[in-house]
C-alpha positions in Angstrom: 2.3 -15.0 22.7 -0.6 -12.7 21.3 -4.1 -14.4 21.1 -6.1 -15.8 18.3 -6.8 -12.8 15.5 -10.9 -11.6 15.7 -11.5 -12.7 12.3 -10.6 -16.5 13.4 -13.6 -16.4 15.9 -15.6 -14.8 13.6 -14.8 -17.5 11.0 -16.0 -20.0 14.2 -19.3 -17.9 14.7 -20.2 -17.8 11.2 -19.9 -21.4 10.8 -22.3 -22.1 13.9 -24.3 -19.4 12.8 -24.6 -21.6 9.8 -25.3 -24.2 11.6 -28.1 -23.0 13.4 -29.8 -22.1 10.6 -29.9 -25.7 8.8 -32.3 -28.2 10.4 -31.7 -28.5 14.2 -33.0 -31.7 14.5 -30.5 -33.3 11.8 -27.6 -31.4 12.8 -24.9 -31.4 15.7 -22.7 -29.5 16.9 -19.7 -29.2 19.9 -17.5 -25.7 20.1 -13.8 -27.0 20.4 -11.5 -24.0 22.0 -7.9 -24.8 22.3 -6.9 -24.3 26.1 -3.3 -25.2 26.6 -0.5 -27.3 24.8 2.0 -29.8 26.4 0.7 -28.3 29.7 1.3 -24.7 29.1 -1.0 -21.9 27.4 0.2 -22.0 23.5 -0.1 -19.2 20.8 -3.1 -20.3 19.4 -4.7 -21.2 22.8 -8.3 -19.8 22.5 -8.2 -20.8 18.7 -11.9 -21.9 18.3 -13.3 -24.7 15.7 -16.6 -25.7 15.1 -16.8 -29.7 15.2 -20.2 -30.7 13.3 -21.3 -33.8 11.2 -20.7 -33.6 7.3 -23.3 -32.3 6.2 -22.8 -29.1 8.0 -19.0 -29.0 7.9 -16.9 -26.6 4.8 -17.4 -23.3 5.6 -14.0 -21.4 7.2 -14.1 -22.3 11.3 -16.1 -25.6 10.9 -14.3 -29.1 10.8 -16.1 -32.4 9.5 -16.7 -35.2 12.5 -15.7 -37.8 10.6 -11.9 -35.9 9.6 -11.0 -35.8 13.4 -8.7 -37.9 15.2 -10.5 -41.0 16.5 -10.7 -40.0 20.6 -11.4 -36.6 19.4 -14.7 -37.8 17.3 -15.5 -40.1 20.1 -15.6 -37.9 22.7 -17.2 -34.9 20.5 -20.2 -37.5 19.7 -20.6 -38.3 23.6 -20.9 -34.7 24.6 -23.2 -34.2 21.6 -25.4 -37.0 23.2 -25.1 -35.8 26.6 -25.3 -32.0 25.9 -22.4 -31.0 28.6 -19.2 -29.7 28.3 -16.3 -31.6 29.0 -12.4 -31.9 28.9 -10.7 -33.4 26.9 -7.0 -34.5 26.1 -5.6 -35.5 22.9 -2.1 -36.1 21.0 -2.1 -33.4 17.8 1.1 -34.6 15.3 2.6 -31.7 12.9 -0.3 -32.2 10.3 -3.0 -32.0 12.6 -5.0 -28.6 11.3 -7.6 -28.3 14.1 -6.4 -25.0 15.2 -4.2 -23.5 12.3 -1.7 -24.3 10.8 -0.2 -27.8 10.8 2.8 -27.9 12.9 0.4 -27.7 16.1 2.0 -30.7 17.9 1.5 -32.2 21.1 -0.3 -32.9 23.9 -3.4 -30.6 23.9 -6.4 -29.8 26.3 -9.2 -28.8 24.5 -12.6 -27.3 26.2 -15.7 -28.9 23.9 -19.1 -27.3 24.5 -22.2 -29.0 22.6 -23.7 -26.4 20.5 -27.1 -25.0 22.5 -29.0 -22.2 22.2 -28.1 -21.0 25.0 -24.3 -20.7 23.6 -25.5 -19.5 20.0 -26.6 -16.4 22.1 -23.6 -16.0 23.8 -21.3 -16.1 20.7 -23.8 -14.2 19.2 -23.5 -11.7 21.3 -19.6 -11.8 21.0 -20.2 -11.8 17.3 -22.0 -8.4 17.8 -19.6 -7.0 20.0 -17.0 -7.4 17.3 -18.9 -6.2 14.4 -19.2 -3.2 16.7 -15.7 -2.4 16.8 -15.4 -3.2 20.7 -13.6 -5.8 22.6 -14.4 -8.2 25.6 -12.8 -11.7 27.2 -14.5 -14.6 26.7 -14.0 -16.4 30.3 -14.2 -20.5 30.2 -14.1 -22.1 33.6 -13.4 -25.5 32.7 -12.6 -27.1 35.8 -14.4 -26.2 39.8 -17.8 -26.0 40.8 -18.6 -23.4 38.3 -17.1 -25.8 35.3 -18.8 -25.1 32.1 -19.4 -21.6 33.1 -18.7 -19.2 30.1 -18.8 -15.3 30.7 -18.1 -12.2 28.4 -16.4 -9.6 30.6 -16.0 -5.8 29.1 -11.8 -4.9 28.8 -12.4 -3.2 31.8 -13.3 -5.7 34.3 -11.2 -5.8 37.4 -10.6 -9.5 36.3 -9.9 -8.9 32.5 -8.2 -5.7 32.0 -4.7 -6.9 32.7 -5.0 -9.8 29.6 -7.5 -7.4 27.8 -4.4 -4.7 27.9 -2.1 -7.5 26.8 -3.5 -9.1 24.1 -2.9 -12.5 25.7 -5.0 -15.4 26.9 -4.7 -16.1 30.3 -5.1 -19.9 32.4 -5.9 -19.5 36.1 -5.2 -22.1 38.3 -5.7 -22.0 41.9 -6.9 -24.4 44.8 -10.8 -24.5 45.6 -13.0 -26.1 47.5 -13.6 -29.2 45.9 -10.5 -29.4 44.0 -8.5 -27.4 41.6 -10.2 -24.4 39.8 -9.4 -23.7 35.8 -10.5 -20.5 34.3 -9.3 -19.6 30.3 -9.3 -15.8 29.7 -9.3 -15.1 25.5 -9.1 -11.4 24.5 -10.8 -10.6 21.7 -9.4 -7.2 20.4 -11.1 -5.8 17.4 -8.7 -5.4 14.1 -10.3 -1.7 13.9 -12.2 -0.4 11.1 -11.1 0.1 7.3 -12.5 3.0 5.3 -11.9 3.0 1.4 -12.6 5.5 -0.2 -12.8 4.6 -4.3 -14.3 1.5 -6.3 -11.1 0.6 -8.4 -10.2 -2.4 -8.5 -7.2 -2.6 -6.3 -9.9 -0.6 -3.8 -12.0 -4.1 -4.4 -9.2 -6.5 -3.3 -7.9 -4.4 -0.4 -11.3 -4.3 0.8 -11.3 -8.6 0.3 -7.8 -8.9 2.4 -9.0 -6.4 4.9 -12.2 -8.2 5.7 -10.1 -11.4 5.6 -8.0 -10.3 8.4 -10.9 -8.8 10.8 -11.0 -5.2 9.9 -14.5 -3.9 9.7 -14.9 -2.6 6.3 -16.6 0.2 4.8 -16.4 1.2 0.8 -17.4 4.5 -0.6 -17.3 6.6 -3.9 -19.5 9.2 -4.7 -19.3 8.1 -8.5 -22.9 6.4 -8.7 -23.4 2.7 -10.2 -19.8 2.4 -9.4 -20.5 0.2 -6.3 -23.1 -1.9 -7.8 -20.9 -3.3 -10.2 -20.1 -7.4 -9.7 -17.6 -8.5 -7.1 -18.6 -5.7 -4.3 -19.8 -7.6 -1.5 -23.2 -6.0 -0.1 -23.1 -8.9 2.9 -19.7 -8.3 4.3 -18.4 -4.9 3.4 -20.8 -1.7 4.2 -21.1 -0.2 0.6 -21.7 3.8 0.5 -22.5 5.8 -2.6 -21.6 9.2 -1.5 -18.5 11.1 -0.3 -16.6 11.8 2.6 -19.4 13.1 4.4 -21.6 10.7 4.0 -18.5 7.9 4.4 -17.6 9.6 7.4 -21.0 8.9 8.8 -21.6 5.5 8.0 -18.1 4.5 9.0 -17.7 7.1 12.3 -13.8 7.2 12.2 -11.8 7.1 15.2 -8.9 6.3 16.7 -8.8 2.6 15.2 -9.6 3.7 12.0 -7.5 2.9 9.2 -8.5 5.1 6.2 -7.1 4.6 2.2 -7.6 7.0 -0.2 -7.6 5.7 -3.8 -10.3 7.3 -6.2 -7.0 8.0 -8.6 -9.2 11.5 -9.2 -7.1 14.5 -7.9 -9.6 16.4 -7.3 -12.0 13.6 -5.5 -8.7 12.4 -3.7 -8.1 16.4 -2.5 -11.3 16.2 -1.1 -11.1 13.2 0.7 -8.0 13.4 2.2 -8.9 16.8 3.6 -11.8 14.8 5.3 -9.4 11.7 6.3 -6.6 13.9 7.7 -9.5 15.9 10.2 -10.7 12.7 11.5 -9.4 11.0 14.4 -8.7 8.2 12.1 -5.1 6.3 13.6 -4.0 5.6 9.7 -4.5 8.0 6.3 -2.9 6.4 3.6 -3.2 7.7 -0.2 -2.7 5.3 -3.2 -0.7 7.3 -6.2 2.4 8.5 -6.8 4.5 10.2 -4.1 4.6 13.7 -6.8 1.0 13.7 -6.8 1.0 13.3 -3.2 3.0 16.1 -2.6 1.0 18.6 -4.5 -2.5 17.5 -2.9 -0.4 18.0 0.7 1.0 21.6 -0.8 -2.9 22.4 -1.8 -4.1 21.3 1.7 -1.6 23.0 3.5 -2.7 26.4 1.5 -6.3 25.7 3.2 -4.6 24.9 6.6 -5.2 21.2 7.0 -1.6 19.1 7.5 -1.4 15.6 8.5 -0.4 14.5 11.9 2.5 13.5 13.0 2.7 9.6 12.4 -0.6 9.2 10.8 0.0 9.6 7.1 1.2 7.8 4.3 1.7 8.2 1.0 2.5 6.2 -1.2 0.0 4.0 0.5 1.8 0.7 1.4 5.1 -1.3 2.3 7.6 -0.9 -1.0 7.1 -3.6 -2.5 7.5 -2.6 -6.1 3.9 -3.2 -6.2 2.4 -2.4 -9.5 -0.7 -4.5 -10.3 -4.1 -4.0 -8.2 -3.3 -7.2 -6.0 -0.3 -5.9 -5.3 -1.1 -2.6 -4.4 -4.0 -4.1 -2.3 -1.2 -6.8 -0.6 1.5 -3.7 0.0 -1.5 -1.4 1.6 -3.0 -4.5 3.7 1.0 -5.2 4.8 1.4 -1.5 6.0 -2.2 -1.3 7.4 -1.6 -4.6 9.3 2.1 -3.4 10.5 0.5 -0.3 12.0 -1.8 -2.0 13.9 0.4 -3.9 15.6 2.8 -1.4 16.0 5.4 -3.5 14.1 8.2 -1.7 12.5 6.9 -2.9 8.8 4.3 0.1 8.9 6.2 3.1 7.5 3.5 5.9 8.3 4.3 9.8 8.0 6.5 9.0 5.7 6.1 11.0 2.3 9.5 10.5 1.5 11.1 13.9 1.5 13.4 15.1 -1.6 16.7 13.3 -0.8 15.5 10.4 1.0 16.4 7.5 -1.2 18.6 5.1 0.5 21.6 6.7 -1.3 21.3 10.0 0.2 20.6 9.1 3.0 23.7 8.1 4.0 25.7 10.1 2.6 23.6 13.1 1.0 24.0 12.1 -2.6 22.3 14.4 -4.7 20.9 13.6 -8.4 22.7 15.4 -11.3 20.8 16.5 -14.6 22.1 16.0 -18.1 21.3 18.3 -20.6 22.5 16.8 -24.0 22.8 20.0 -26.6 25.7 18.1 -28.8 24.1 17.7 -31.9 24.1 19.4 -35.6 20.9 20.2 -35.5 20.8 19.6 -39.7 17.2 19.7 -40.3 17.0 23.0 -38.4 17.0 26.1 -40.9 17.9 29.6 -40.1 20.6 29.8 -38.0 21.8 27.9 -34.8 18.9 25.8 -33.3 20.2 26.1 -29.6 19.5 30.0 -30.0 16.4 29.9 -31.7 14.2 32.3 -29.6 11.0 31.0 -27.9 9.4 33.5 -25.7 12.2 35.5 -25.7 14.6 33.3 -24.8 17.0 30.5 -26.6 15.7 27.0 -26.8 18.5 25.6 -24.3 18.7 28.8 -22.0 14.6 27.2 -21.1 15.9 23.9 -20.8 19.2 24.3 -18.7 17.0 27.1 -16.6 14.2 24.7 -15.7 16.6 21.7 -14.8 18.4 24.7 -12.8 14.9 25.4 -11.1 14.1 22.1 -10.5 16.3 20.2 -7.6 18.9 18.2 -9.9 22.3 19.1 -8.6 24.8 19.7 -10.3 23.3 20.3 -14.3 25.6 19.1 -16.5 24.8 20.5 -20.1 26.7 19.0 -22.8 27.5 20.7 -26.0 29.6 19.5 -29.2 28.3 21.0 -32.9 28.0 24.5 -32.1 29.3 24.9 -29.1 30.2 28.5 -29.3 26.3 29.2 -29.9 24.9 26.8 -26.7 27.3 29.2 -25.0 25.8 32.1 -26.2 22.1 30.6 -25.0 23.5 30.2 -21.7 25.1 32.9 -21.1 25.0 35.2 -17.8 23.5 31.6 -16.2 25.6 32.3 -12.7 24.3 28.8 -11.1 27.0 27.2 -8.7 25.1 23.3 -10.0 26.0 24.5 -14.0 28.9 22.5 -15.7 29.2 22.7 -19.1 31.2 19.9 -21.3 32.4 19.6 -24.4 31.8 16.4 -26.5 34.7 16.4 -28.3 33.3 13.3 -30.3 30.1 14.6 -31.5 30.3 14.4 -35.4 30.3 10.0 -34.5 26.6 10.1 -33.0 24.6 10.8 -30.3 25.5 7.7 -28.1 29.4 9.5 -27.7 26.7 12.4 -26.1 25.4 10.6 -23.2 28.7 8.9 -22.9 30.2 12.3 -22.6 27.8 13.7 -20.0 27.8 10.3 -18.0 31.6 10.2 -17.3 30.6 13.6 -15.5 28.4 12.1 -13.2 29.6 12.0 -9.8 30.7 8.6 -8.6 28.5 8.0 -5.6 25.3 9.4 -7.4 23.0 7.0 -7.7 21.7 7.6 -11.2 20.9 10.5 -13.6 17.8 12.7 -15.6 18.6 13.3 -18.6 16.7 16.1 -21.0 16.9 17.4 -24.3 18.5 20.9 -24.8 15.7 20.9 -27.6 12.6 20.7 -25.4 12.1 24.2 -23.7 8.6 23.1 -22.5 9.7 20.5 -20.0 8.9 22.5 -16.4 10.7 22.0 -13.2 7.9 20.6 -11.9 8.0 17.8 -14.1 11.6 17.5 -13.9 10.8 17.1 -10.1 8.6 14.8 -10.2 10.6 12.2 -12.5 13.4 13.4 -9.9 10.7 12.1 -6.8 9.6 8.4 -8.3 13.4 7.9 -9.1 14.6 8.4 -5.3 11.6 6.6 -4.3 12.2 3.7 -6.2 15.7 3.4 -7.4 14.3 2.9 -11.0 14.1 3.5 -14.6 11.6 6.3 -14.9 10.1 8.7 -17.5 6.6 10.2 -17.9 4.2 8.8 -20.9 1.6 10.4 -22.9 -0.9 9.2 -25.4 0.3 8.5 -28.5 -1.6 7.8 -32.2 -0.1 3.4 -31.4 -0.8 3.7 -27.6 1.5 4.9 -24.3 5.0 7.2 -26.0 7.5 7.6 -24.1 8.3 11.5 -23.0 11.3 13.0 -21.2 13.1 13.5 -18.8 14.5 10.3 -17.9 15.8 8.9 -15.0 18.3 6.4 -15.4 19.5 4.3 -12.4 23.4 3.8 -12.2 23.1 0.0 -12.9 21.7 0.9 -16.9 25.0 3.0 -17.5 27.4 0.0 -18.4 24.5 -0.6 -20.9 23.9 2.7 -22.4 27.7 4.0 -22.6 28.3 0.4 -24.8 25.7 2.5 -27.4 27.3 3.5 -30.6 26.5 5.8 -33.3 23.4 7.7 -33.7 21.6 4.9 -31.1 20.0 6.8 -28.2 19.5 4.8 -24.9 15.7 4.6 -26.1 16.7 1.2 -27.1 17.9 0.6 -23.5 14.4 1.6 -22.3 12.8 -0.4 -24.4 14.5 -3.5 -22.8 13.2 -2.0 -19.3 9.8 -1.0 -20.5 8.2 -3.6 -18.4 10.1 -2.5 -14.8 10.0 0.9 -15.5 8.2 3.8 -13.2 5.7 5.4 -15.9 4.1 8.8 -15.1 0.9 9.3 -17.2 0.7 12.9 -19.1 -3.0 14.0 -20.0 -1.1 15.3 -23.4 2.0 16.0 -24.6 1.9 19.9 -24.6 5.2 19.4 -22.1 6.9 17.2 -25.0 7.0 19.4 -27.9 10.8 19.6 -29.6 12.1 21.8 -32.2 13.5 19.7 -35.0 12.6 21.9 -37.7 11.5 25.5 -38.0 8.0 24.6 -38.6 8.3 22.8 -35.6 9.5 26.4 -33.9 6.4 27.7 -35.3 3.9 25.8 -34.1 5.6 25.8 -31.1 4.9 30.0 -30.6 1.6 29.4 -32.4 0.3 26.8 -29.5 -0.6 28.0 -26.1 1.5 27.3 -23.1 0.4 25.8 -20.2 0.9 27.0 -16.9 3.0 24.5 -15.0 0.7 25.1 -11.8 -2.3 23.9 -13.7 0.3 20.2 -14.0 -0.7 17.6 -16.9 -0.7 14.8 -15.0 -3.9 12.2 -15.1 
């Protein structure tokens, strides 16, 4: 059945505090608590609402007296005048929203208490306990000799521990001297803490969502001034200017804490992730792509830090296809909520390993690679382009060796013009994944080369990763990064880098099988770039901080420039 969430109780308590801060001589109020519906406890049993004069209404959890059904308004006004609690019965219809969304219809019993100094003090105690992350059980005696008594019991109290452990309100009814004694016990179980490391728009929106769900929110960022920008609510969230150590000191993470690392800085995320994984937090999520998460985890593993089973999620958030800050915040909030209540929607500890796409999980299907190397290379002078030496090895050999050093399987090399030179360039490579095919229609244009390669893709492969044979600086780590993103999303995927007119598309490119038909309809020198442009908005794009890995060799001058450039070691990485 479940009890109302603690944030719903907090809304009523905040409304009561606002009422108390107004002029006590002119503002009146009654706290209404739903007991039963149609004679039995309901999933909304324990829900509260503050009934008050119109001048004080409007806040979440408050309801104007003038908007109430006549019978309830009359009873509430009588209780405010008499200053004594009472039980009211009311027929609710499907449009009544007193205790939450519409649809709550039936004969309801409602406990009504006048707002007094003593009630405010008792509710203030409940609020402070929730804000400290401490649970309690509210006990209301609604009939019998002690009718009107309100007690707050700790979770381990003998009369409350079963109710609190099950997280459901209970109504005890027993015969007692003078009639029937009825006691409602309402567990208020804290949602826990949320510690967000970062100050981007996604972090701000996530803070708002989690605060609205009842989590105690702390946001930290080591970069000065970031949390002083407009939109950061210091009245509701604890904001900390500092790194993990200051964040830990402020939030005091425990087994009910949910940490989300989202600075979008590799080094800052690494430092925060190290501390979070060593903390007792129930959930640690890392916002960002799976490839970067894998790299961070590898670096931390070298330092002896590894996630506890079932505690880590990367990329953080349910797989909703989120891209915008609003969508990312929603996806992460949903996952945290699922983890909090032990539901299947959450997927902690699921940094997806290689081969974890839906198609691969079903049958161990691998993703093939295409190395396209059938062109004539008319602009290159000085012999066959594929044999041109870079670092002492032929251009094509660089591309094929990088593909074989990745997780692609099989690696299909498509040759055409100068096929003999292409075979010479890769002579001696004996990897069983390597396949070489010939495009007899290479003279008709680039489209035929892609078509020839797609014909060799296994029928059960979910897609293909395409590389160009004249790009010797595309490293295995970048190929695997594209492959990982494709495995996670099943969508078109490629790197982008800063160009003179904005982000430019890079290589390699992962194409899902759904686009094969579209690509195979290309003719002449049409390239798959036209398909990429059509699907740009839905593609997964991997940002690179420069174009050093994207150098291609079209002319002899390109080759000389490449030889003069300083090679970037793959372990340095080129991701933003």
